[in-house]
C-alpha positions in Angstrom: -8.1 3.2 14.7 -7.1 1.7 11.2 -6.0 -2.2 11.7 -3.4 -3.0 8.9 -2.7 -6.9 8.3 0.8 -8.4 7.8 2.6 -11.7 6.6 5.6 -12.4 8.2 7.5 -15.0 6.1 10.9 -16.4 7.5 13.4 -18.7 6.5 16.4 -19.6 7.9 20.4 -20.1 7.1 22.8 -22.9 9.1 22.1 -26.2 10.6 20.3 -25.7 13.8 21.2 -28.8 15.3 24.4 -28.2 15.1 25.3 -25.3 17.7 28.8 -24.8 16.3 27.2 -23.8 12.9 26.0 -20.0 12.9 22.5 -19.7 12.4 20.1 -16.8 11.2 16.4 -15.9 10.1 15.6 -13.7 7.5 12.1 -12.3 7.3 10.1 -10.8 4.4 7.3 -8.8 6.1 4.3 -8.2 3.5 1.2 -6.2 3.7 -1.8 -8.4 2.9 -2.9 -7.2 -0.7 0.5 -7.6 -2.4 -0.5 -8.6 -5.8 -0.3 -11.8 -7.4 1.4 -10.6 -10.0 4.5 -9.4 -7.9 4.1 -13.0 -6.2 4.3 -14.7 -9.7 7.5 -12.6 -10.9 8.9 -13.9 -8.0 8.1 -17.2 -8.2 8.9 -17.3 -12.0 12.5 -16.4 -11.4 13.2 -18.6 -8.7 11.6 -21.8 -11.0 13.9 -20.3 -14.1 17.0 -20.2 -11.6 16.7 -24.0 -10.6 14.2 -25.9 -12.8 15.0 -29.4 -11.9 14.6 -29.6 -7.9 11.7 -29.4 -5.9 10.2 -26.1 -4.9 11.2 -26.1 -1.3 14.7 -26.6 -2.0 15.6 -23.8 -4.0 17.5 -21.6 -1.5 19.1 -24.3 -0.1 20.2 -25.5 -3.8 21.6 -21.8 -4.5 23.5 -21.6 -1.7 25.8 -24.8 -2.6 27.7 -25.0 -5.7 28.2 -28.5 -5.4 24.4 -29.4 -5.0 23.4 -26.7 -8.1 25.9 -28.9 -10.4 23.9 -32.0 -9.4 20.8 -29.8 -10.2 21.8 -28.9 -13.7 22.5 -32.7 -14.1 18.8 -33.2 -13.3 17.9 -31.0 -16.0 19.7 -33.0 -18.9 16.8 -34.3 -20.3 14.7 -31.3 -20.4 15.0 -28.2 -22.6 15.9 -25.0 -21.5 19.8 -26.1 -20.3 21.0 -22.6 -19.6 25.0 -23.4 -19.1 27.1 -25.5 -21.2 29.3 -26.9 -18.3 26.3 -28.9 -16.7 27.4 -31.8 -18.6 30.9 -32.1 -18.0 29.9 -31.2 -14.3 27.9 -34.0 -14.0 30.5 -36.4 -15.8 33.0 -35.2 -13.3 31.0 -35.9 -10.1 29.4 -39.1 -11.1 32.7 -40.6 -12.4 34.7 -39.6 -9.2 32.0 -40.2 -6.7 29.5 -42.1 -8.3 27.6 -43.6 -5.6 27.6 -40.2 -3.7 26.4 -38.3 -6.3 23.4 -40.8 -7.2 22.6 -40.6 -3.3 22.4 -36.9 -3.6 20.7 -36.8 -6.9 17.8 -38.9 -5.1 17.7 -36.6 -2.2 17.4 -33.5 -4.5 14.5 -35.4 -6.6 12.3 -35.9 -3.6 13.0 -32.9 -1.9 15.4 -33.6 1.2 18.4 -31.8 1.8 21.7 -34.1 1.5 24.0 -35.4 4.3 27.0 -32.5 5.1 29.7 -35.0 4.2 28.2 -36.2 1.2 28.1 -32.3 0.0 31.5 -32.1 1.3 32.8 -35.3 -1.0 31.3 -33.6 -4.1 33.0 -30.3 -3.2 36.3 -31.7 -2.6 35.5 -33.4 -6.4 35.4 -30.0 -8.1 38.4 -28.4 -6.0 39.8 -30.9 -8.7 38.7 -28.9 -11.5 39.2 -25.4 -10.9 37.7 -23.6 -14.3 34.3 -25.7 -14.0 34.6 -25.0 -10.5 34.9 -21.1 -11.1 32.2 -21.1 -13.8 29.9 -22.7 -11.2 30.6 -20.2 -8.6 30.2 -17.2 -11.2 26.7 -19.1 -12.0 25.7 -19.6 -8.5 26.8 -15.5 -8.1 24.6 -14.5 -10.7 21.8 -16.3 -10.1 21.7 -14.8 -6.4 22.0 -11.4 -7.7 18.8 -11.7 -9.7 16.8 -12.8 -6.8 18.8 -10.1 -5.1 17.9 -7.5 -7.8 14.1 -8.6 -8.0 13.5 -8.1 -4.4 15.0 -4.6 -4.3 12.6 -3.5 -7.3 9.6 -4.7 -5.2 10.9 -2.9 -2.2 11.1 0.4 -4.3 8.0 -0.4 -5.7 6.1 -0.6 -2.2 8.6 0.6 0.4 5.7 1.1 2.6 4.1 -2.2 2.4 7.1 -4.9 2.3 10.3 -4.5 4.8 13.5 -7.1 5.4 14.3 -7.9 9.1 17.4 -10.1 9.9 17.9 -12.0 13.3 21.4 -13.5 14.1 22.9 -15.2 17.4 24.4 -12.5 19.7 26.8 -15.1 21.1 27.0 -17.5 18.7 28.2 -21.0 19.5 27.3 -20.8 22.9 23.7 -22.3 22.5 22.8 -26.0 24.2 19.4 -25.7 23.5 17.9 -28.0 21.0 17.3 -27.0 16.9 13.7 -26.6 17.8 14.4 -24.2 20.7 17.2 -22.2 18.5 14.9 -21.7 16.0 12.5 -20.4 18.3 14.8 -17.9 20.4 15.4 -16.6 16.6 11.5 -16.0 15.9 11.1 -14.4 18.8 13.4 -12.0 18.7 12.7 -11.4 14.9 9.2 -11.1 16.0 10.0 -8.3 18.9 11.9 -6.1 16.3 8.9 -6.4 13.8 6.6 -5.3 16.5 9.3 -2.5 17.7 8.8 -1.0 14.2 5.1 -1.5 13.6 4.5 0.1 16.8 6.3 3.4 15.2 3.5 3.7 12.3 0.0 4.9 13.0 -2.8 2.1 13.6 -2.8 -1.1 14.9 -1.2 -4.2 13.3 -2.0 -7.7 13.2 0.6 -10.3 12.2 0.7 -13.9 10.6 3.9 -15.6 10.7 5.0 -18.3 8.4 8.1 -20.0 8.8 9.9 -23.4 7.9 12.8 -25.0 10.0 14.9 -27.6 8.1 14.7 -30.7 10.6 17.7 -33.2 10.4 16.3 -36.8 10.5 19.3 -39.7 9.2 21.4 -36.9 8.3 19.4 -35.3 5.7 17.2 -31.9 6.0 13.5 -32.3 5.9 11.7 -28.8 5.7 8.7 -28.6 8.7 6.8 -26.0 8.8 5.9 -23.8 12.1 3.1 -25.6 13.8 0.2 -23.7 15.3 1.1 -24.7 19.0 4.6 -23.0 18.3 3.3 -20.0 17.2 0.9 -19.7 20.3 4.1 -20.1 22.3 5.5 -17.1 20.4 2.6 -15.1 21.1 3.9 -13.9 24.6 7.0 -12.1 22.9 4.7 -9.2 21.8 3.3 -8.8 25.4 4.9 -5.1 25.8 3.6 -4.3 22.2 0.3 -2.8 22.9 -0.5 -2.3 19.2 0.8 -5.2 17.7 -0.9 -8.8 17.8 -0.1 -12.2 16.5 -2.9 -13.8 15.0 -2.6 -17.9 14.6 -2.3 -19.2 11.0 -2.0 -22.6 9.3 1.3 -22.4 7.5 1.3 -23.0 3.7 1.9 -26.5 3.0 5.5 -27.1 2.6 5.9 -27.6 -1.6 4.2 -26.2 -4.5 1.9 -24.4 -2.9 4.4 -22.4 -0.7 4.5 -18.8 -0.9 7.4 -17.4 -3.0 8.7 -15.2 -0.6 8.9 -17.9 1.8 11.3 -19.6 -0.5 13.0 -16.0 -1.3 13.6 -15.4 2.5 15.4 -18.6 2.6 17.6 -17.0 -0.7 18.6 -13.8 1.6 19.4 -16.0 4.6 22.0 -17.7 3.0 23.6 -14.0 2.1 22.4 -12.5 5.5 24.4 -15.3 7.6 27.7 -14.3 5.9 26.9 -10.5 6.3 26.5 -11.2 10.1 30.1 -12.3 10.2 31.2 -8.8 10.2 31.8 -6.8 13.2 29.9 -3.7 13.1 26.3 -2.9 12.5 27.4 -0.4 9.6 29.3 -3.3 7.7 26.3 -5.9 8.3 23.8 -3.3 7.2 26.0 -2.0 4.1 26.4 -5.9 3.0 22.2 -6.1 2.9 21.7 -3.1 1.3 22.0 -4.4 -2.4 18.9 -6.6 -1.6 17.2 -4.8 0.6 17.6 -1.4 3.3 17.2 -3.2 6.6 16.4 0.4 8.7 13.4 2.7 9.0 11.9 5.1 11.3 12.6 8.7 12.5 15.3 8.5 13.8 16.2 5.6 11.8 16.6 2.3 13.4 17.9 -0.9 12.3 15.7 -4.0 11.6 18.8 -6.4 12.3 18.3 -8.4 15.7 20.0 -10.7 18.1 19.1 -13.0 20.2 21.1 -13.9 23.5 21.9 -10.9 26.2 20.8 -8.2 24.3 17.4 -9.8 23.6 16.9 -10.2 27.2 17.6 -6.4 28.1 15.8 -5.4 25.4 12.9 -7.0 26.6 13.3 -5.6 30.2 13.7 -2.1 28.4 10.4 -2.7 26.4 8.5 -3.6 29.7 9.9 -0.2 31.3 12.3 -2.3 33.4 16.1 -1.0 34.3 18.4 -2.9 32.4 22.1 -2.9 31.3 23.5 -3.8 28.0 25.9 -6.3 27.8 29.5 -5.6 27.3 31.4 -8.8 27.0 33.5 -9.9 24.7 31.4 -13.0 23.6 28.7 -10.9 22.3 29.1 -9.7 18.8 29.3 -5.8 18.7 26.7 -5.3 16.0 24.3 -7.2 18.6 25.3 -4.5 21.2 25.0 -1.5 18.7 21.9 -2.5 17.5 20.5 -2.7 21.3 21.9 0.3 21.9 20.4 1.9 18.6 17.0 0.8 19.9 17.4 2.1 23.4 18.1 5.4 22.3 15.1 5.5 19.9 12.6 4.7 22.8 14.6 7.2 24.9 14.1 10.0 22.5 10.6 8.9 21.4 8.0 11.5 22.4 
């Protein structure tokens, strides 16, 4: 039986240390052998979009207009400035909030995610200049669309070798766990859904997982790769999947050597977090479709998964145990619908 090797590159959106802030994880599943030329295309585009900040911060900067404005100011001494509004934006922020502006600029320079309060102060300043703010948001939207379009091209070129998975919280706001436990719960649900999809294909499958969690220290976010011990703890998520295994893998260092698709996963996670606010699974998937389709197989089943009650019920169903899917108001409708869809898919399987 042929064994196919895959890498799952997962990035998250949302502050995991704040249970009131909705979080999600997007994973890009890539079969070993993806051409270096394809990855180089992704790297070049991401670097062109935000040339002045450390590689690890690109996804975070593209998600927040006020950070994009500061990044533009950081590029003022370099060739290739691509927006005439950079200079007036920098002047506005530097004049109205000089201390905050310099602190955020220093954070971005050294590769830290700035404090949320600093970001809010700069965002409040931008409200005072609606024309510049609108131009900045247009630029932010265009740059994210460029990333989405390139990833869509990559999927069309190799639909059987790359796939996208989205995991959100089935009962948002109810978690009382630590940021690390919350992240691992999201990854566990995602790994199970990836294995669900792979087991519908022929052969056996070996997974390697690379994921980065933004750990908050002194109010600032620092990128922290998933440790081998954490990967080992996640391996039990696949016990019900006989043809899919998780192999230990040392994560690439967070920095210049980080996989471009891991950064791209963070960019997609920012979009996915907004789409997961939709009620129905159909609406969630429709919002993600311009970037990447998130369903496959026959009958087609969703690549969207959830933590919480639906995840626990699906774990039982995978192991052949009786389970009743949750119907309470605290569980998101899309979370119930993806679980029901997979229950039907398993029941109709030969």
